[in-house]
C-alpha positions as CSV (number, residue, x, y, z in Angstrom):
1,X,14.1,-6.5,17.2
2,X,17.6,-7.5,17.2
3,X,19.7,-4.5,18.4
4,X,17.2,-2.2,17.0
5,X,17.1,-3.6,13.7
6,X,14.5,-6.6,12.2
7,X,14.6,-8.3,9.3
8,X,12.6,-10.5,7.2
9,X,11.2,-12.1,4.5
10,X,8.3,-10.7,2.1
11,X,6.7,-13.3,-0.5
12,X,7.3,-11.7,-4.6
13,X,7.5,-13.3,-7.9
14,X,9.1,-16.3,-8.6
15,X,12.6,-15.6,-8.8
16,X,12.2,-12.8,-6.3
17,X,13.4,-12.1,-3.1
18,X,12.1,-9.3,-0.8
19,X,14.1,-8.6,2.2
20,X,12.6,-5.8,4.3
21,X,14.2,-3.8,6.9
22,X,13.2,-1.7,9.6
23,X,14.3,0.2,12.4
24,X,18.2,1.4,12.4
25,X,20.9,0.3,10.6
26,X,23.5,1.7,12.3
27,X,27.4,1.1,13.4
28,X,25.5,-1.3,15.7
29,X,23.2,-3.1,13.4
30,X,25.9,-3.7,10.5
31,X,26.4,-6.7,11.3
32,X,23.1,-8.0,11.6
33,X,22.8,-6.5,8.2
34,X,25.4,-7.8,6.7
35,X,24.4,-11.4,8.3
36,X,20.8,-11.0,6.4
37,X,21.8,-9.6,3.6
38,X,24.4,-12.4,2.9
39,X,21.3,-15.2,3.4
40,X,19.6,-13.4,0.8
41,X,21.8,-13.5,-1.5
42,X,23.2,-16.9,-1.0
43,X,19.4,-18.4,-0.4
44,X,18.7,-21.8,-2.2
45,X,17.6,-21.5,-5.3
46,X,19.5,-18.0,-5.9
47,X,16.9,-15.1,-6.4
48,X,17.1,-13.5,-9.9
49,X,15.9,-10.2,-7.7
50,X,16.6,-9.1,-4.4
51,X,14.7,-5.9,-3.4
52,X,15.3,-4.3,0.0
53,X,11.7,-3.1,1.1
54,X,13.7,-0.1,3.3
55,X,10.1,1.5,3.6
56,X,9.9,0.6,7.7
57,X,14.0,1.6,7.6
58,X,13.9,5.0,9.9
59,X,17.2,5.5,9.8
60,X,20.4,4.7,7.8
61,X,24.2,6.1,8.8
62,X,27.2,5.2,6.8
63,X,27.6,1.6,8.3
64,X,24.4,0.6,6.9
65,X,24.4,2.2,3.5
66,X,28.3,0.9,3.3
67,X,26.7,-3.0,3.8
68,X,23.9,-2.1,1.6
69,X,26.9,-1.5,-1.4
70,X,28.9,-4.1,-0.2
71,X,25.7,-6.5,-1.2
72,X,25.0,-4.5,-4.0
73,X,28.6,-5.4,-5.5
74,X,28.4,-8.8,-4.3
75,X,24.9,-9.3,-6.1
76,X,26.2,-8.1,-9.2
77,X,28.9,-10.6,-8.9
78,X,26.4,-13.3,-8.8
79,X,24.4,-11.6,-11.8
80,X,21.6,-11.2,-9.4
81,X,19.5,-7.8,-9.8
82,X,19.5,-5.4,-6.6
83,X,17.3,-3.0,-6.2
84,X,15.6,-0.7,-3.5
85,X,12.4,-0.1,-2.9
86,X,10.3,2.5,-1.3
87,X,13.2,4.7,0.5
88,X,12.3,6.3,3.4
89,X,13.0,10.1,3.2
90,X,16.1,9.9,5.5
91,X,17.6,7.2,3.7
92,X,16.7,9.1,0.2
93,X,18.6,12.0,2.1
94,X,21.6,9.8,2.4
95,X,21.3,8.3,-0.6
96,X,21.4,12.0,-2.4
97,X,24.0,13.3,0.1
98,X,26.3,10.5,-0.5
99,X,26.2,10.6,-4.3
100,X,25.0,7.3,-4.1
101,X,21.2,7.7,-5.3
102,X,22.6,6.5,-8.6
103,X,24.5,3.9,-7.8
104,X,21.3,2.2,-6.6
105,X,18.8,0.8,-8.9
106,X,15.4,1.8,-7.3
107,X,11.9,-0.3,-7.1
108,X,8.8,1.1,-7.5
109,X,6.7,-1.1,-5.6
110,X,7.8,-4.8,-3.6
111,X,4.2,-6.2,-5.2
112,X,4.1,-7.6,-8.5
113,X,4.5,-5.6,-11.8
114,X,1.7,-4.5,-12.7
115,X,0.1,-7.0,-16.1
116,X,1.0,-5.4,-19.4
117,X,-1.7,-3.5,-21.4
118,X,-3.3,-5.5,-24.2
119,X,-3.3,-3.5,-27.3
120,X,-5.6,-1.4,-28.9
121,X,-6.1,-2.4,-31.9
122,X,-5.2,-0.4,-35.2
123,X,-5.7,3.4,-35.0
124,X,-7.5,5.1,-37.0
125,X,-6.4,8.6,-38.8
126,X,-7.1,11.7,-37.0
127,X,-9.6,13.9,-38.4
128,X,-8.0,17.8,-38.0
129,X,-10.5,20.4,-37.9
130,X,-9.5,24.0,-38.9
131,X,-9.4,26.6,-36.0
132,X,-12.1,28.7,-36.2
133,X,-14.7,26.2,-37.8
134,X,-17.6,24.4,-35.6
135,X,-16.5,21.1,-34.4
136,X,-18.0,18.2,-36.2
137,X,-21.1,16.3,-35.3
138,X,-18.6,13.5,-34.4
139,X,-16.6,15.4,-31.5
């Protein structure tokens, strides 16, 4: 752990890079966070999507938030989708209080998205039963 913050890459779908943060993102660890975010944005090959997993991020100060905002802007300039995933309660509160919750796209998971549902086939017409009548035998 570097000064209270650890960062590591997690396996993800092709084209997606997940950067997991753990510990504290504050004024002391902001330089390490900036380096990790910059490294993720400039990875070879460049990711299509960068997901920042905040599930283990116990604390994020304004300095940490500024680094996330800088990385988000850099991602947008590079055409990379930037998402935060699983923000802790404290991180969620910080995003709400600062009004930046709407700035970040939130990922519901750092795992693979669910497979699309297969079509059910043609729909049959709905049979309506008048109120007060006995239900038909097919119910």
